[in-house]
C-alpha positions in Angstrom: 77.0 120.1 74.0 75.4 117.0 72.4 71.9 117.4 71.1 69.1 115.2 72.4 69.1 112.8 69.5 72.9 112.2 69.7 72.6 111.7 73.5 69.7 109.2 73.1 71.6 107.2 70.5 74.8 107.1 72.6 72.9 106.0 75.6 71.2 103.2 73.6 74.6 102.1 72.3 76.0 101.9 75.9 73.0 99.9 77.1 73.4 97.4 74.3 76.8 96.4 75.6 75.2 95.2 78.8 73.4 91.9 78.3 70.8 90.7 80.8 70.5 87.4 82.6 67.9 84.8 81.5 65.7 85.7 84.5 65.3 89.4 84.8 62.6 89.5 87.4 62.2 88.4 91.0 59.5 86.0 92.2 57.4 89.1 92.9 57.6 90.2 89.3 59.9 93.1 90.1 63.1 93.9 88.0 66.1 92.1 89.5 68.7 94.5 91.0 72.4 94.4 91.6 74.5 96.0 94.3 78.2 96.8 93.6 81.1 97.4 95.9 84.3 99.0 94.5 87.6 99.3 96.3 90.2 101.7 95.0 92.5 104.6 96.0 94.1 107.7 94.4 91.3 110.2 95.0 90.4 111.9 98.3 87.0 110.9 99.6 85.5 114.3 99.4 86.6 114.5 95.8 85.1 111.1 95.1 81.7 112.2 96.4 81.9 115.5 94.6 82.4 113.7 91.3 79.6 111.3 92.1 77.2 114.2 92.9 78.1 116.0 89.6 77.4 112.8 87.7 74.4 111.4 89.5 72.9 114.4 91.5 71.8 113.9 95.1 72.8 115.4 98.4 76.0 114.8 100.3 75.9 113.8 104.0 79.1 113.8 105.9 79.3 111.4 108.9 83.0 111.9 109.4 86.1 112.5 107.3 86.1 108.7 106.7 82.4 108.2 105.9 80.2 110.1 103.5 76.9 109.4 101.8 75.4 110.5 98.5 71.7 110.4 99.2 68.8 110.7 96.7 70.9 110.4 93.6 69.4 109.3 90.3 70.5 105.7 91.2 69.7 105.8 94.9 71.8 106.2 98.1 75.6 105.5 98.0 78.0 105.0 100.9 81.6 106.2 100.3 84.1 105.3 103.0 87.7 104.5 104.0 87.5 100.8 104.7 89.0 100.9 108.2 86.5 100.1 111.0 88.5 101.8 113.8 88.9 105.1 112.0 85.2 105.1 111.0 84.2 104.5 114.6 86.6 107.1 115.9 85.3 109.6 113.3 81.7 109.1 114.5 82.8 109.5 118.2 84.7 112.7 117.5 81.7 114.2 115.8 79.9 113.9 119.1 82.7 115.4 121.3 82.1 118.8 122.9 85.8 119.8 122.9 88.5 118.7 120.5 91.1 116.3 121.8 94.2 117.7 120.0 96.5 114.8 121.0 93.9 112.3 119.9 93.3 114.1 116.6 97.1 114.1 115.9 97.3 110.4 116.5 94.2 109.8 114.4 95.7 111.9 111.5 98.9 109.9 111.6 96.9 106.7 111.5 94.8 108.0 108.6 97.8 108.8 106.5 99.2 105.3 107.1 95.9 103.6 106.5 95.4 105.4 103.1 98.6 103.7 101.9 97.2 100.2 102.3 93.5 100.5 103.0 91.1 101.1 100.1 88.4 103.6 99.7 85.1 101.9 99.0 82.0 102.8 97.1 78.9 100.8 98.1 76.1 101.2 95.7 72.4 100.8 96.4 70.6 97.9 94.7 70.4 99.1 91.0 68.1 97.7 88.4 70.2 95.5 86.1 69.0 97.4 83.1 70.7 100.6 84.6 74.1 99.1 85.3 75.6 100.9 82.3 75.1 104.1 84.2 77.2 102.9 87.1 79.8 101.8 84.5 79.9 105.4 83.2 80.5 106.6 86.8 83.5 104.3 87.1 85.0 105.8 83.9 84.6 109.3 85.5 86.5 108.1 88.5 89.2 106.6 86.3 89.7 109.9 84.5 90.0 111.7 87.8 92.9 109.4 88.9 91.3 106.4 90.6 93.8 103.6 91.2 93.0 99.9 91.2 94.6 96.5 92.0 97.6 96.6 89.7 99.0 100.0 90.6 100.9 98.7 93.7 101.8 95.2 94.9 99.9 95.7 98.2 96.7 97.0 96.6 94.5 93.9 97.2 91.5 95.8 95.8 88.4 94.0 94.6 85.1 94.5 92.8 82.1 92.8 94.5 78.8 92.0 92.7 75.7 91.4 94.8 73.0 90.1 92.4 69.5 89.8 93.7 68.2 86.2 93.4 65.3 85.6 91.0 63.7 83.5 93.7 64.6 82.0 97.0 63.7 78.3 96.4 66.3 75.8 97.5 66.4 74.3 94.0 67.3 77.7 92.5 70.0 78.5 95.1 71.5 75.0 94.6 71.6 75.6 90.8 73.6 78.9 91.3 76.0 77.2 93.6 76.5 74.3 91.2 77.0 76.7 88.3 79.5 78.7 90.2 81.7 75.8 91.4 81.7 74.4 87.9 82.9 77.7 86.4 85.1 78.8 89.3 88.5 77.8 87.6 87.4 79.6 84.4 86.3 82.7 86.4 89.6 82.8 88.3 91.6 82.5 85.2 89.4 85.0 83.3 89.6 87.5 86.2 93.5 87.3 86.3 93.2 87.6 90.1 96.1 89.7 91.4 98.7 88.0 93.6 98.1 90.3 96.5 94.4 89.1 96.5 95.2 85.4 95.9 97.4 85.2 99.0 94.6 86.7 101.2 91.8 84.4 102.5 89.1 86.7 101.4 88.3 85.0 98.1 89.0 81.4 98.9 87.4 78.8 96.8 84.9 76.2 98.2 86.9 73.2 99.4 86.7 70.0 97.5 84.4 68.0 99.9 81.8 70.7 99.7 82.1 70.9 95.9 81.6 67.2 95.6 78.6 67.3 97.9 77.0 70.0 95.7 77.6 67.9 92.5 76.2 64.7 93.7 73.2 64.1 91.4 71.0 62.8 94.3 71.8 65.9 96.4 68.4 67.7 96.6 68.3 69.5 100.0 65.4 71.6 101.3 66.3 75.1 102.4 67.1 74.1 106.0 69.5 71.3 104.9 71.1 73.5 102.2 71.9 76.2 104.8 73.1 73.7 107.4 75.4 72.0 104.9 76.8 75.3 103.8 77.5 76.5 107.3 79.1 73.2 108.3 81.6 73.5 105.4 81.9 77.3 105.2 81.5 79.0 108.6 83.2 82.1 107.1 82.8 85.1 104.9 86.0 84.2 103.1 84.7 82.7 100.0 84.8 83.9 96.4 81.0 83.5 96.4 79.9 84.4 99.9 76.4 82.9 100.6 76.1 84.2 104.2 74.1 87.4 103.3 71.5 85.3 101.4 71.3 82.6 104.1 71.1 85.2 106.9 68.1 86.7 105.0 66.5 83.2 105.0 67.5 82.0 108.5 69.4 84.7 110.4 69.3 82.9 113.7 71.1 79.8 112.3 73.7 81.9 110.5 74.5 84.1 113.5 74.9 81.0 115.6 77.5 79.6 113.2 79.3 82.8 112.2 79.9 85.6 114.8 80.7 88.4 112.4 78.8 91.7 112.3 80.0 92.3 108.8 77.5 89.8 107.5 74.6 91.8 106.2 71.2 90.1 105.6 70.0 90.6 102.1 68.4 88.4 99.3 71.5 88.5 97.2 74.6 86.5 96.4 78.0 88.1 97.2 80.5 87.5 94.4 83.9 88.8 95.4 86.4 87.4 92.8 87.2 90.2 90.3 90.0 92.6 90.7 89.3 96.4 90.6 91.2 97.6 87.5 89.6 101.0 87.4 92.9 102.7 86.3 93.1 100.6 83.2 91.3 102.4 80.3 90.6 99.0 78.7 88.7 97.8 81.8 85.1 98.5 82.6 82.4 97.1 84.9 80.8 95.4 81.9 83.6 92.8 81.7 83.1 91.2 85.1 79.4 91.6 84.6 79.5 89.5 81.4 81.6 86.9 83.2 79.1 86.6 86.0 76.3 86.2 83.4 77.9 82.9 82.4 77.0 81.7 85.9 73.5 83.1 85.6 73.0 81.4 82.2 74.4 78.1 83.3 72.2 78.1 86.5 69.1 78.7 84.4 69.9 75.9 81.9 69.3 72.5 83.8 70.4 70.2 81.0 73.7 72.0 80.4 74.2 72.3 84.2 73.7 68.6 84.6 76.2 67.8 81.9 79.0 70.0 83.2 78.2 68.9 86.8 78.7 65.2 85.9 81.9 65.9 84.0 83.3 68.0 86.9 82.4 65.4 89.5 84.2 62.8 87.4 87.2 65.1 87.1 87.4 65.6 90.9 86.8 61.9 91.6 89.6 60.6 89.3 92.8 59.0 90.5 94.5 62.4 90.6 91.6 64.0 92.3 91.4 66.9 89.8 95.0 68.0 90.5 96.0 67.5 86.9 94.2 68.5 83.7 93.1 72.0 82.9 89.5 72.2 84.1 89.2 75.9 83.2 89.8 75.0 79.6 87.3 72.1 79.7 84.6 74.1 81.4 85.0 76.9 78.8 83.4 74.5 76.3 80.1 75.0 78.3 80.1 78.8 78.0 77.8 80.9 75.9 79.9 82.5 73.1 77.6 85.5 72.9 78.7 86.5 76.4 82.4 86.2 75.8 
C-alpha cells in the first residue's frame, strides 16, 4: 500500500495534467463544473456499478436491470443505464407488477440480448468541479482494465463521449463567443478526434450548416439573447449537432425551445453539450484528458476576443471564396490559432 506522501505526490501529478479554462468560475463566483456522458460496452451493468462504488464509494440503487444509480459517491450521483428507452420503461413497469409475466419476460430477455450487441451502456456523471476531472479520468481507467469496450472495437459501435461544460456566464455575448470559437475550430476538432465512420454516418454529430456558420461570423452580428436563441432554432431545430445548444437555450427560454423542438430528451441545464469525441476507453493510450484538452482550445479562443476576431474574419473569407470553402485545408489553417501549451 502506498504511503500518504507517495499518494499525495501521485495525485498532484495527475492533477497537473489537467489544465483549466481561462474562466474557472461562474457569474456567481462558484467553481465551474462539467458533466460527462460515456457510452461503452463489454462489462455488465451491475459489474460497472460495483467497480464505481469501490472506486468512489456511495450507495447503489437499482431501478431495473437496465437502470442503476450510484448515489452519494465522492463525486456525486451517477446514472448507469442501457441506452434503450423501451427496455428502461419496461424495466420500470415490471418492477411495479404484482405477478410476473413469464412470456413477457422471455421476450424482454431476448430483446435485451439483442440490444446489448448494438446499444451502448452509458454512464452519466453529475456536474463535477473541473478541478476534480482527473478523478473521473481515473475511474475510466478502472473500467478499461475491467474490459470496457469503446468505439473502435466493432464497426457498429457508434459510441461517443459527451462533455457538458457549465457556462461561465449566460450573457448573449459570451454564448456567441463560444459558438464562434467552436465553428472556427470544428474542422480541427473533427480531425483531431478521428471520428469513427460509424459515428460520422449517423446524424447525431452533424456540423452546423454553412448559412448558420456565416451568420455567426458576420462581424456586425450582435444579437441579444432572444434573437440568438431564435436564430439558432430557425437553423437548428434538432439535437443532432456536434455542439448541441438546446439544453442551454432551454434553460434560458424553455417555452421557445419546446415549441420548436418536440423532444423530451432535451434537458434544461446551464451547459453546452459537446458530442464529437469517440469513446476509446479500451485503448490504453487514450484518456479523458485528451478530449478535455481539445475542448479547452475552444474555451481559450472564446475568451480571447482579438484572436477570435482574427480567426473569424479569416474563416468567413474562406467560406465566402469562389469555391465556398470546399477546397483548402481549413483544419490546418485553423491550427495556427491554437495554444501550443494545450496540444
